[in-house]
BALOBA-1460 file (C-alpha; in Angstrom, 3 decimals):
// residues 339
<rec num="1" residu="m" x="85.982" y="-50.783" z="-152.198"/>
<rec num="2" residu="t" x="89.526" y="-49.535" z="-152.383"/>
<rec num="3" residu="g" x="91.884" y="-51.909" z="-150.601"/>
<rec num="4" residu="p" x="95.468" y="-51.608" z="-149.284"/>
<rec num="5" residu="h" x="96.817" y="-52.271" z="-152.787"/>
<rec num="6" residu="h" x="95.466" y="-48.889" z="-153.950"/>
<rec num="7" residu="i" x="98.690" y="-46.970" z="-153.458"/>
<rec num="8" residu="s" x="98.073" y="-43.503" z="-154.831"/>
<rec num="9" residu="e" x="95.043" y="-41.280" z="-155.012"/>
<rec num="10" residu="d" x="95.886" y="-37.626" z="-155.324"/>
<rec num="11" residu="y" x="92.469" y="-36.257" z="-156.235"/>
<rec num="12" residu="p" x="89.460" y="-35.710" z="-153.974"/>
<rec num="13" residu="m" x="86.572" y="-38.167" z="-153.910"/>
<rec num="14" residu="g" x="84.000" y="-37.441" z="-156.576"/>
<rec num="15" residu="q" x="86.157" y="-34.970" z="-158.500"/>
<rec num="16" residu="a" x="85.430" y="-35.639" z="-162.182"/>
<rec num="17" residu="l" x="87.894" y="-33.297" z="-163.906"/>
<rec num="18" residu="d" x="91.203" y="-34.587" z="-162.498"/>
<rec num="19" residu="m" x="93.840" y="-36.144" z="-164.763"/>
<rec num="20" residu="t" x="96.068" y="-37.458" z="-161.924"/>
<rec num="21" residu="p" x="96.976" y="-41.121" z="-162.529"/>
<rec num="22" residu="v" x="95.581" y="-43.675" z="-160.091"/>
<rec num="23" residu="t" x="97.814" y="-46.641" z="-159.285"/>
<rec num="24" residu="f" x="96.829" y="-50.128" z="-158.112"/>
<rec num="25" residu="v" x="98.925" y="-53.186" z="-157.202"/>
<rec num="26" residu="v" x="97.229" y="-56.533" z="-157.865"/>
<rec num="27" residu="t" x="96.883" y="-58.928" z="-154.932"/>
<rec num="28" residu="s" x="96.909" y="-62.722" z="-155.166"/>
<rec num="29" residu="q" x="93.113" y="-62.799" z="-154.664"/>
<rec num="30" residu="e" x="92.590" y="-60.530" z="-157.662"/>
<rec num="31" residu="a" x="94.887" y="-62.379" z="-160.068"/>
<rec num="32" residu="a" x="93.304" y="-63.607" z="-163.316"/>
<rec num="33" residu="t" x="90.618" y="-60.855" z="-163.274"/>
<rec num="34" residu="r" x="90.007" y="-58.936" z="-166.499"/>
<rec num="35" residu="i" x="91.638" y="-55.555" z="-166.223"/>
<rec num="36" residu="d" x="88.421" y="-53.587" z="-166.908"/>
<rec num="37" residu="l" x="86.609" y="-55.456" z="-164.137"/>
<rec num="38" residu="f" x="89.605" y="-55.141" z="-161.799"/>
<rec num="39" residu="c" x="89.700" y="-51.358" z="-162.138"/>
<rec num="40" residu="a" x="85.903" y="-50.976" z="-161.790"/>
<rec num="41" residu="e" x="85.851" y="-53.131" z="-158.637"/>
<rec num="42" residu="n" x="88.645" y="-51.171" z="-156.999"/>
<rec num="43" residu="d" x="87.377" y="-47.648" z="-157.590"/>
<rec num="44" residu="e" x="83.682" y="-46.775" z="-157.730"/>
<rec num="45" residu="r" x="84.436" y="-43.835" z="-160.001"/>
<rec num="46" residu="f" x="85.438" y="-46.188" z="-162.805"/>
<rec num="47" residu="s" x="82.960" y="-48.204" z="-164.876"/>
<rec num="48" residu="r" x="84.050" y="-51.083" z="-167.084"/>
<rec num="49" residu="s" x="83.069" y="-49.099" z="-170.186"/>
<rec num="50" residu="q" x="85.146" y="-46.127" z="-169.028"/>
<rec num="51" residu="v" x="88.156" y="-48.391" z="-168.439"/>
<rec num="52" residu="k" x="87.768" y="-49.953" z="-171.900"/>
<rec num="53" residu="k" x="87.694" y="-46.472" z="-173.454"/>
<rec num="54" residu="a" x="90.749" y="-45.443" z="-171.417"/>
<rec num="55" residu="i" x="92.591" y="-48.586" z="-172.605"/>
<rec num="56" residu="g" x="91.693" y="-47.780" z="-176.221"/>
<rec num="57" residu="d" x="93.016" y="-44.236" z="-175.720"/>
<rec num="58" residu="g" x="96.296" y="-45.500" z="-174.256"/>
<rec num="59" residu="m" x="95.552" y="-44.247" z="-170.758"/>
<rec num="60" residu="v" x="95.950" y="-47.572" z="-168.912"/>
<rec num="61" residu="t" x="99.293" y="-49.308" z="-168.393"/>
<rec num="62" residu="v" x="100.375" y="-52.483" z="-166.636"/>
<rec num="63" residu="n" x="103.975" y="-52.440" z="-165.462"/>
<rec num="64" residu="g" x="104.513" y="-49.505" z="-167.795"/>
<rec num="65" residu="t" x="103.141" y="-51.279" z="-170.876"/>
<rec num="66" residu="l" x="99.890" y="-50.734" z="-172.773"/>
<rec num="67" residu="v" x="97.452" y="-53.680" z="-172.645"/>
<rec num="68" residu="k" x="94.225" y="-54.835" z="-174.323"/>
<rec num="69" residu="p" x="90.817" y="-54.826" z="-172.571"/>
<rec num="70" residu="n" x="90.856" y="-58.637" z="-172.222"/>
<rec num="71" residu="y" x="94.182" y="-58.661" z="-170.344"/>
<rec num="72" residu="r" x="93.954" y="-60.611" z="-167.102"/>
<rec num="73" residu="v" x="95.934" y="-59.113" z="-164.268"/>
<rec num="74" residu="r" x="98.607" y="-61.030" z="-162.384"/>
<rec num="75" residu="e" x="99.716" y="-60.833" z="-158.768"/>
<rec num="76" residu="g" x="102.110" y="-57.927" z="-158.337"/>
<rec num="77" residu="d" x="101.057" y="-56.096" z="-161.521"/>
<rec num="78" residu="v" x="101.210" y="-52.325" z="-161.183"/>
<rec num="79" residu="v" x="98.159" y="-50.886" z="-162.945"/>
<rec num="80" residu="v" x="98.053" y="-47.150" z="-163.700"/>
<rec num="81" residu="v" x="94.831" y="-45.525" z="-164.924"/>
<rec num="82" residu="t" x="94.587" y="-41.901" z="-166.030"/>
<rec num="83" residu="r" x="91.061" y="-40.529" z="-165.870"/>
<rec num="84" residu="h" x="89.558" y="-38.758" z="-168.868"/>
<rec num="85" residu="v" x="88.603" y="-35.112" z="-168.650"/>
<rec num="86" residu="p" x="84.878" y="-35.260" z="-169.504"/>
<rec num="87" residu="e" x="83.675" y="-33.206" z="-172.410"/>
<rec num="88" residu="p" x="81.925" y="-30.089" z="-171.097"/>
<rec num="89" residu="s" x="78.166" y="-30.383" z="-171.078"/>
<rec num="90" residu="s" x="76.545" y="-29.036" z="-174.228"/>
<rec num="91" residu="c" x="73.342" y="-28.267" z="-172.292"/>
<rec num="92" residu="p" x="72.818" y="-24.683" z="-171.142"/>
<rec num="93" residu="a" x="71.790" y="-24.106" z="-167.546"/>
<rec num="94" residu="e" x="68.240" y="-22.771" z="-167.329"/>
<rec num="95" residu="d" x="66.342" y="-21.256" z="-164.426"/>
<rec num="96" residu="i" x="63.504" y="-23.791" z="-164.447"/>
<rec num="97" residu="p" x="61.761" y="-24.211" z="-161.054"/>
<rec num="98" residu="l" x="62.501" y="-27.434" z="-159.190"/>
<rec num="99" residu="t" x="60.720" y="-29.076" z="-156.246"/>
<rec num="100" residu="v" x="63.646" y="-30.389" z="-154.191"/>
<rec num="101" residu="l" x="62.837" y="-33.121" z="-151.660"/>
<rec num="102" residu="f" x="66.429" y="-33.613" z="-150.465"/>
<rec num="103" residu="e" x="69.918" y="-32.454" z="-151.404"/>
<rec num="104" residu="d" x="73.458" y="-32.893" z="-150.127"/>
<rec num="105" residu="e" x="76.943" y="-32.975" z="-151.649"/>
<rec num="106" residu="s" x="76.322" y="-36.369" z="-153.306"/>
<rec num="107" residu="l" x="72.825" y="-36.297" z="-154.721"/>
<rec num="108" residu="i" x="69.602" y="-34.412" z="-155.234"/>
<rec num="109" residu="v" x="66.081" y="-35.871" z="-154.988"/>
<rec num="110" residu="l" x="63.280" y="-34.142" z="-156.898"/>
<rec num="111" residu="d" x="59.531" y="-34.272" z="-157.381"/>
<rec num="112" residu="k" x="59.460" y="-34.096" z="-161.172"/>
<rec num="113" residu="p" x="56.327" y="-32.443" z="-162.610"/>
<rec num="114" residu="a" x="54.508" y="-34.010" z="-165.534"/>
<rec num="115" residu="g" x="55.293" y="-32.447" z="-168.914"/>
<rec num="116" residu="i" x="59.047" y="-32.054" z="-168.564"/>
<rec num="117" residu="v" x="61.533" y="-34.281" z="-170.400"/>
<rec num="118" residu="v" x="64.338" y="-35.651" z="-168.222"/>
<rec num="119" residu="h" x="67.291" y="-35.077" z="-170.529"/>
<rec num="120" residu="p" x="68.024" y="-33.465" z="-173.893"/>
<rec num="121" residu="a" x="68.350" y="-35.332" z="-177.149"/>
<rec num="122" residu="a" x="70.676" y="-34.446" z="-179.985"/>
<rec num="123" residu="g" x="69.560" y="-31.129" z="-181.453"/>
<rec num="124" residu="h" x="67.095" y="-30.420" z="-178.598"/>
<rec num="125" residu="n" x="69.076" y="-29.258" z="-175.596"/>
<rec num="126" residu="r" x="66.722" y="-26.887" z="-173.766"/>
<rec num="127" residu="g" x="63.784" y="-26.999" z="-171.396"/>
<rec num="128" residu="t" x="64.648" y="-30.335" z="-169.758"/>
<rec num="129" residu="l" x="65.240" y="-31.479" z="-166.217"/>
<rec num="130" residu="v" x="68.975" y="-31.576" z="-166.927"/>
<rec num="131" residu="n" x="68.937" y="-27.889" z="-167.896"/>
<rec num="132" residu="a" x="67.230" y="-27.110" z="-164.602"/>
<rec num="133" residu="l" x="69.682" y="-29.247" z="-162.627"/>
<rec num="134" residu="l" x="72.680" y="-27.558" z="-164.217"/>
<rec num="135" residu="f" x="71.345" y="-24.172" z="-163.112"/>
<rec num="136" residu="h" x="70.495" y="-25.389" z="-159.600"/>
<rec num="137" residu="c" x="73.472" y="-27.656" z="-158.804"/>
<rec num="138" residu="h" x="76.352" y="-26.466" z="-161.007"/>
<rec num="139" residu="d" x="78.066" y="-29.824" z="-160.302"/>
<rec num="140" residu="l" x="76.673" y="-33.105" z="-161.675"/>
<rec num="141" residu="s" x="78.308" y="-36.459" z="-162.345"/>
<rec num="142" residu="s" x="79.956" y="-36.870" z="-165.751"/>
<rec num="143" residu="i" x="79.112" y="-40.551" z="-166.284"/>
<rec num="144" residu="g" x="75.900" y="-39.864" z="-168.207"/>
<rec num="145" residu="g" x="77.806" y="-37.897" z="-170.855"/>
<rec num="146" residu="v" x="77.252" y="-34.416" z="-172.192"/>
<rec num="147" residu="l" x="73.487" y="-34.800" z="-172.673"/>
<rec num="148" residu="r" x="72.699" y="-36.701" z="-169.468"/>
<rec num="149" residu="p" x="74.939" y="-35.401" z="-166.652"/>
<rec num="150" residu="g" x="73.815" y="-36.720" z="-163.274"/>
<rec num="151" residu="i" x="70.991" y="-38.823" z="-164.696"/>
<rec num="152" residu="v" x="70.838" y="-42.263" z="-163.076"/>
<rec num="153" residu="h" x="67.271" y="-43.241" z="-164.078"/>
<rec num="154" residu="r" x="64.396" y="-41.691" z="-165.965"/>
<rec num="155" residu="l" x="60.679" y="-41.054" z="-165.844"/>
<rec num="156" residu="d" x="58.536" y="-40.581" z="-168.946"/>
<rec num="157" residu="k" x="57.828" y="-36.975" z="-169.905"/>
<rec num="158" residu="e" x="54.193" y="-37.201" z="-168.717"/>
<rec num="159" residu="t" x="54.943" y="-39.192" z="-165.552"/>
<rec num="160" residu="s" x="55.361" y="-37.186" z="-162.358"/>
<rec num="161" residu="g" x="57.120" y="-38.006" z="-159.113"/>
<rec num="162" residu="v" x="60.311" y="-38.854" z="-157.262"/>
<rec num="163" residu="m" x="63.640" y="-38.903" z="-159.107"/>
<rec num="164" residu="v" x="67.243" y="-38.927" z="-157.886"/>
<rec num="165" residu="a" x="70.244" y="-37.418" z="-159.680"/>
<rec num="166" residu="a" x="73.932" y="-37.819" z="-158.839"/>
<rec num="167" residu="k" x="76.193" y="-34.850" z="-158.173"/>
<rec num="168" residu="n" x="79.493" y="-36.762" z="-158.463"/>
<rec num="169" residu="d" x="80.754" y="-39.905" z="-160.149"/>
<rec num="170" residu="m" x="81.058" y="-41.938" z="-156.968"/>
<rec num="171" residu="a" x="77.409" y="-41.350" z="-156.106"/>
<rec num="172" residu="h" x="76.395" y="-42.072" z="-159.696"/>
<rec num="173" residu="r" x="78.229" y="-45.400" z="-159.678"/>
<rec num="174" residu="s" x="76.674" y="-46.440" z="-156.359"/>
<rec num="175" residu="l" x="73.148" y="-45.514" z="-157.393"/>
<rec num="176" residu="a" x="73.497" y="-47.092" z="-160.836"/>
<rec num="177" residu="r" x="74.632" y="-50.343" z="-159.249"/>
<rec num="178" residu="q" x="71.603" y="-50.347" z="-156.931"/>
<rec num="179" residu="f" x="69.232" y="-49.814" z="-159.866"/>
<rec num="180" residu="a" x="70.984" y="-52.556" z="-161.863"/>
<rec num="181" residu="d" x="70.781" y="-54.957" z="-158.923"/>
<rec num="182" residu="h" x="67.053" y="-54.142" z="-158.424"/>
<rec num="183" residu="t" x="67.625" y="-53.160" z="-154.786"/>
<rec num="184" residu="v" x="66.009" y="-49.749" z="-155.259"/>
<rec num="185" residu="e" x="62.371" y="-49.899" z="-154.129"/>
<rec num="186" residu="k" x="60.063" y="-47.970" z="-156.462"/>
<rec num="187" residu="h" x="56.364" y="-47.439" z="-155.801"/>
<rec num="188" residu="y" x="53.993" y="-45.737" z="-158.246"/>
<rec num="189" residu="q" x="50.362" y="-44.706" z="-158.138"/>
<rec num="190" residu="a" x="48.381" y="-45.464" z="-161.255"/>
<rec num="191" residu="l" x="44.736" y="-44.621" z="-162.006"/>
<rec num="192" residu="v" x="43.416" y="-47.263" z="-164.403"/>
<rec num="193" residu="v" x="40.254" y="-47.783" z="-166.410"/>
<rec num="194" residu="g" x="38.043" y="-50.491" z="-164.931"/>
<rec num="195" residu="d" x="37.453" y="-52.286" z="-161.633"/>
<rec num="196" residu="l" x="39.998" y="-55.046" z="-161.042"/>
<rec num="197" residu="f" x="38.629" y="-58.367" z="-159.849"/>
<rec num="198" residu="d" x="41.435" y="-59.068" z="-157.325"/>
<rec num="199" residu="d" x="42.891" y="-56.844" z="-154.628"/>
<rec num="200" residu="d" x="46.474" y="-57.496" z="-155.710"/>
<rec num="201" residu="g" x="48.438" y="-59.321" z="-158.343"/>
<rec num="202" residu="v" x="51.667" y="-59.748" z="-160.295"/>
<rec num="203" residu="v" x="52.411" y="-59.328" z="-164.005"/>
<rec num="204" residu="d" x="55.624" y="-61.064" z="-165.097"/>
<rec num="205" residu="q" x="55.484" y="-60.906" z="-168.895"/>
<rec num="206" residu="v" x="58.572" y="-60.027" z="-170.948"/>
<rec num="207" residu="i" x="58.812" y="-56.559" z="-172.501"/>
<rec num="208" residu="g" x="60.502" y="-55.559" z="-175.743"/>
<rec num="209" residu="r" x="59.942" y="-53.527" z="-178.892"/>
<rec num="210" residu="h" x="56.521" y="-53.970" z="-180.458"/>
<rec num="211" residu="p" x="56.835" y="-56.329" z="-183.450"/>
<rec num="212" residu="r" x="55.041" y="-53.884" z="-185.772"/>
<rec num="213" residu="d" x="55.367" y="-50.438" z="-184.172"/>
<rec num="214" residu="r" x="58.979" y="-49.698" z="-183.194"/>
<rec num="215" residu="k" x="57.969" y="-46.625" z="-181.168"/>
<rec num="216" residu="r" x="56.026" y="-48.764" z="-178.702"/>
<rec num="217" residu="m" x="56.934" y="-51.510" z="-176.252"/>
<rec num="218" residu="s" x="55.019" y="-54.767" z="-176.034"/>
<rec num="219" residu="t" x="54.668" y="-58.074" z="-174.188"/>
<rec num="220" residu="e" x="54.503" y="-59.725" z="-177.632"/>
<rec num="221" residu="s" x="58.144" y="-59.070" z="-178.486"/>
<rec num="222" residu="t" x="60.213" y="-62.103" z="-179.487"/>
<rec num="223" residu="r" x="63.289" y="-60.437" z="-177.999"/>
<rec num="224" residu="g" x="61.729" y="-59.167" z="-174.822"/>
<rec num="225" residu="k" x="63.479" y="-58.924" z="-171.455"/>
<rec num="226" residu="t" x="62.023" y="-60.302" z="-168.240"/>
<rec num="227" residu="a" x="59.911" y="-57.796" z="-166.312"/>
<rec num="228" residu="e" x="57.890" y="-58.000" z="-163.119"/>
<rec num="229" residu="t" x="55.214" y="-55.601" z="-161.898"/>
<rec num="230" residu="r" x="53.328" y="-55.996" z="-158.625"/>
<rec num="231" residu="w" x="50.089" y="-54.112" z="-158.039"/>
<rec num="232" residu="r" x="47.727" y="-53.577" z="-155.124"/>
<rec num="233" residu="v" x="44.346" y="-51.802" z="-155.062"/>
<rec num="234" residu="e" x="44.403" y="-48.571" z="-153.068"/>
<rec num="235" residu="r" x="40.879" y="-47.347" z="-153.830"/>
<rec num="236" residu="r" x="38.015" y="-48.531" z="-156.036"/>
<rec num="237" residu="y" x="35.782" y="-46.045" z="-157.800"/>
<rec num="238" residu="g" x="33.672" y="-48.489" z="-159.797"/>
<rec num="239" residu="v" x="34.601" y="-47.297" z="-163.281"/>
<rec num="240" residu="s" x="38.225" y="-46.727" z="-162.279"/>
<rec num="241" residu="t" x="40.755" y="-47.969" z="-159.727"/>
<rec num="242" residu="l" x="43.735" y="-46.347" z="-158.013"/>
<rec num="243" residu="l" x="46.624" y="-48.799" z="-157.730"/>
<rec num="244" residu="d" x="49.847" y="-48.911" z="-155.759"/>
<rec num="245" residu="v" x="52.356" y="-50.374" z="-158.220"/>
<rec num="246" residu="r" x="55.823" y="-51.672" z="-157.431"/>
<rec num="247" residu="i" x="58.202" y="-52.543" z="-160.255"/>
<rec num="248" residu="m" x="60.863" y="-55.148" z="-159.599"/>
<rec num="249" residu="t" x="62.599" y="-54.372" z="-162.905"/>
<rec num="250" residu="g" x="62.944" y="-51.144" z="-164.866"/>
<rec num="251" residu="r" x="61.936" y="-51.717" z="-168.468"/>
<rec num="252" residu="t" x="60.829" y="-48.903" z="-170.769"/>
<rec num="253" residu="h" x="57.104" y="-48.103" z="-170.262"/>
<rec num="254" residu="q" x="56.883" y="-51.173" z="-168.014"/>
<rec num="255" residu="i" x="53.888" y="-50.208" z="-165.897"/>
<rec num="256" residu="r" x="51.909" y="-48.844" z="-168.855"/>
<rec num="257" residu="v" x="52.552" y="-51.959" z="-170.964"/>
<rec num="258" residu="h" x="51.910" y="-54.458" z="-168.161"/>
<rec num="259" residu="l" x="48.667" y="-52.898" z="-166.951"/>
<rec num="260" residu="d" x="47.416" y="-52.675" z="-170.524"/>
<rec num="261" residu="s" x="48.325" y="-56.347" z="-171.040"/>
<rec num="262" residu="i" x="45.922" y="-57.428" z="-168.275"/>
<rec num="263" residu="g" x="43.120" y="-55.194" z="-169.625"/>
<rec num="264" residu="y" x="43.403" y="-52.158" z="-167.330"/>
<rec num="265" residu="p" x="45.121" y="-49.298" z="-169.225"/>
<rec num="266" residu="i" x="46.163" y="-46.154" z="-167.407"/>
<rec num="267" residu="v" x="43.710" y="-43.244" z="-167.598"/>
<rec num="268" residu="g" x="44.943" y="-40.626" z="-170.102"/>
<rec num="269" residu="d" x="47.486" y="-42.894" z="-171.771"/>
<rec num="270" residu="a" x="47.404" y="-42.038" z="-175.463"/>
<rec num="271" residu="v" x="49.737" y="-44.871" z="-176.498"/>
<rec num="272" residu="y" x="48.727" y="-48.028" z="-174.655"/>
<rec num="273" residu="g" x="45.299" y="-49.585" z="-174.196"/>
<rec num="274" residu="k" x="43.065" y="-47.014" z="-175.893"/>
<rec num="275" residu="a" x="42.032" y="-45.774" z="-172.463"/>
<rec num="276" residu="t" x="40.302" y="-42.654" z="-173.760"/>
<rec num="277" residu="q" x="38.174" y="-44.616" z="-176.246"/>
<rec num="278" residu="r" x="37.055" y="-46.912" z="-173.466"/>
<rec num="279" residu="i" x="36.130" y="-43.983" z="-171.228"/>
<rec num="280" residu="k" x="34.146" y="-42.356" z="-174.032"/>
<rec num="281" residu="r" x="32.033" y="-45.526" z="-174.235"/>
<rec num="282" residu="m" x="31.011" y="-45.132" z="-170.597"/>
<rec num="283" residu="p" x="27.554" y="-43.686" z="-169.782"/>
<rec num="284" residu="s" x="27.623" y="-39.900" z="-169.732"/>
<rec num="285" residu="g" x="27.994" y="-38.439" z="-166.273"/>
<rec num="286" residu="g" x="30.407" y="-37.035" z="-163.737"/>
<rec num="287" residu="a" x="32.794" y="-40.007" z="-163.652"/>
<rec num="288" residu="r" x="33.155" y="-40.057" z="-167.435"/>
<rec num="289" residu="q" x="33.762" y="-36.313" z="-167.481"/>
<rec num="290" residu="a" x="36.313" y="-36.503" z="-164.657"/>
<rec num="291" residu="l" x="38.321" y="-39.263" z="-166.342"/>
<rec num="292" residu="l" x="38.308" y="-37.495" z="-169.714"/>
<rec num="293" residu="s" x="39.773" y="-34.385" z="-168.034"/>
<rec num="294" residu="m" x="43.095" y="-36.207" z="-167.524"/>
<rec num="295" residu="r" x="45.444" y="-34.809" z="-170.192"/>
<rec num="296" residu="r" x="48.351" y="-37.201" z="-169.625"/>
<rec num="297" residu="q" x="48.846" y="-40.737" z="-168.332"/>
<rec num="298" residu="a" x="47.721" y="-40.838" z="-164.698"/>
<rec num="299" residu="l" x="50.987" y="-42.311" z="-163.415"/>
<rec num="300" residu="h" x="52.964" y="-40.938" z="-160.482"/>
<rec num="301" residu="a" x="56.254" y="-42.097" z="-158.943"/>
<rec num="302" residu="a" x="55.141" y="-41.941" z="-155.316"/>
<rec num="303" residu="s" x="58.248" y="-43.146" z="-153.493"/>
<rec num="304" residu="l" x="61.867" y="-44.134" z="-154.026"/>
<rec num="305" residu="a" x="64.045" y="-45.955" z="-151.471"/>
<rec num="306" residu="f" x="67.789" y="-46.618" z="-151.819"/>
<rec num="307" residu="r" x="71.025" y="-46.742" z="-149.861"/>
<rec num="308" residu="h" x="72.819" y="-43.408" z="-149.599"/>
<rec num="309" residu="p" x="76.133" y="-43.622" z="-151.501"/>
<rec num="310" residu="e" x="78.120" y="-42.070" z="-148.637"/>
<rec num="311" residu="d" x="76.910" y="-43.812" z="-145.470"/>
<rec num="312" residu="g" x="74.995" y="-46.789" z="-146.872"/>
<rec num="313" residu="e" x="71.904" y="-45.907" z="-144.853"/>
<rec num="314" residu="e" x="68.491" y="-46.664" z="-146.332"/>
<rec num="315" residu="r" x="66.633" y="-43.501" z="-147.346"/>
<rec num="316" residu="c" x="63.060" y="-43.279" z="-148.583"/>
<rec num="317" residu="f" x="61.609" y="-40.212" z="-150.334"/>
<rec num="318" residu="t" x="57.969" y="-39.629" z="-151.167"/>
<rec num="319" residu="a" x="55.996" y="-37.203" z="-153.309"/>
<rec num="320" residu="p" x="52.265" y="-36.522" z="-152.865"/>
<rec num="321" residu="l" x="49.760" y="-37.256" z="-155.603"/>
<rec num="322" residu="p" x="49.957" y="-34.314" z="-158.060"/>
<rec num="323" residu="a" x="47.079" y="-31.882" z="-158.343"/>
<rec num="324" residu="d" x="45.601" y="-33.250" z="-161.589"/>
<rec num="325" residu="m" x="45.415" y="-36.828" z="-160.333"/>
<rec num="326" residu="a" x="44.322" y="-35.764" z="-156.854"/>
<rec num="327" residu="a" x="41.444" y="-33.707" z="-158.254"/>
<rec num="328" residu="i" x="40.122" y="-36.605" z="-160.351"/>
<rec num="329" residu="c" x="40.423" y="-39.059" z="-157.466"/>
<rec num="330" residu="a" x="38.600" y="-36.635" z="-155.162"/>
<rec num="331" residu="a" x="35.788" y="-36.219" z="-157.700"/>
<rec num="332" residu="l" x="35.472" y="-39.974" z="-158.162"/>
<rec num="333" residu="e" x="35.516" y="-40.454" z="-154.390"/>
<rec num="334" residu="d" x="32.636" y="-38.015" z="-153.939"/>
<rec num="335" residu="m" x="30.593" y="-39.714" z="-156.647"/>
<rec num="336" residu="a" x="31.288" y="-43.188" z="-155.215"/>
<rec num="337" residu="r" x="30.262" y="-41.985" z="-151.745"/>
<rec num="338" residu="n" x="26.997" y="-40.525" z="-153.010"/>
<rec num="339" residu="e" x="25.903" y="-43.575" z="-154.948"/>
């Protein structure tokens, strides 16, 4: 995005620890743009929030003078931005096994197993995917901060499947923009309780904090954000159904909340839909036993497609159904075939 008015850049692309000032000269087309937006649009390594912080720290000048974040640039302005040195990560690198689907100098794509948290929280900085990435990669983008280096998006602890992490700030910015613009295509596989009437459908209910339980999300929130989930039946087992689910937005617990809202909670989900209680009310037998053997929500991020930050080419990465879900589906398939 850098144009001819970007007149000095003395540090290599993606290098996060450089303090060399970056200088821009404002063109007539860019005049009247807020300075934070101007800087973010002219260098993918800057976000508006980073520019605002740099302005507050006195690290942005216009024609040699400090300015406020709401300053609107004028044609011919010389803007100088000095990048922050990110605080070193407080997370120790740990030799935790990773299933790597793809890796290059910009990003790494993983098949995350169920049971691992994506990033540390304050006071709990071990045993996460970030700890494993720090051991494996050594270099991760700094945009996510000291607890979330490289993390562009998340999966719930008990959800398995495809995830991408950024290894430099330029890649992080590009991927984050694609997620924000909803151009990343995300497909999940979900095993739900019940036999859906239709072969496909759409849920477009808002999602926000539950009005009575702040630890849960809900479609009943008065401050919910728009959310859209599209589902298609992959296989029917009578008492259960395997769905292909595509989310057009990325709200917290979106698939789990939306499928519960239409009466088909995810097998093994202990939070939404009381799936286990419903399974226990089924007639005793192999199907009931198989479904009760699921010890986490039966949700898997099956594929992720996005444009590569370097060349802009569309890439799609897939992860096979994990062993626990595959075993239950195989058992249900055998029972359905023998009926």
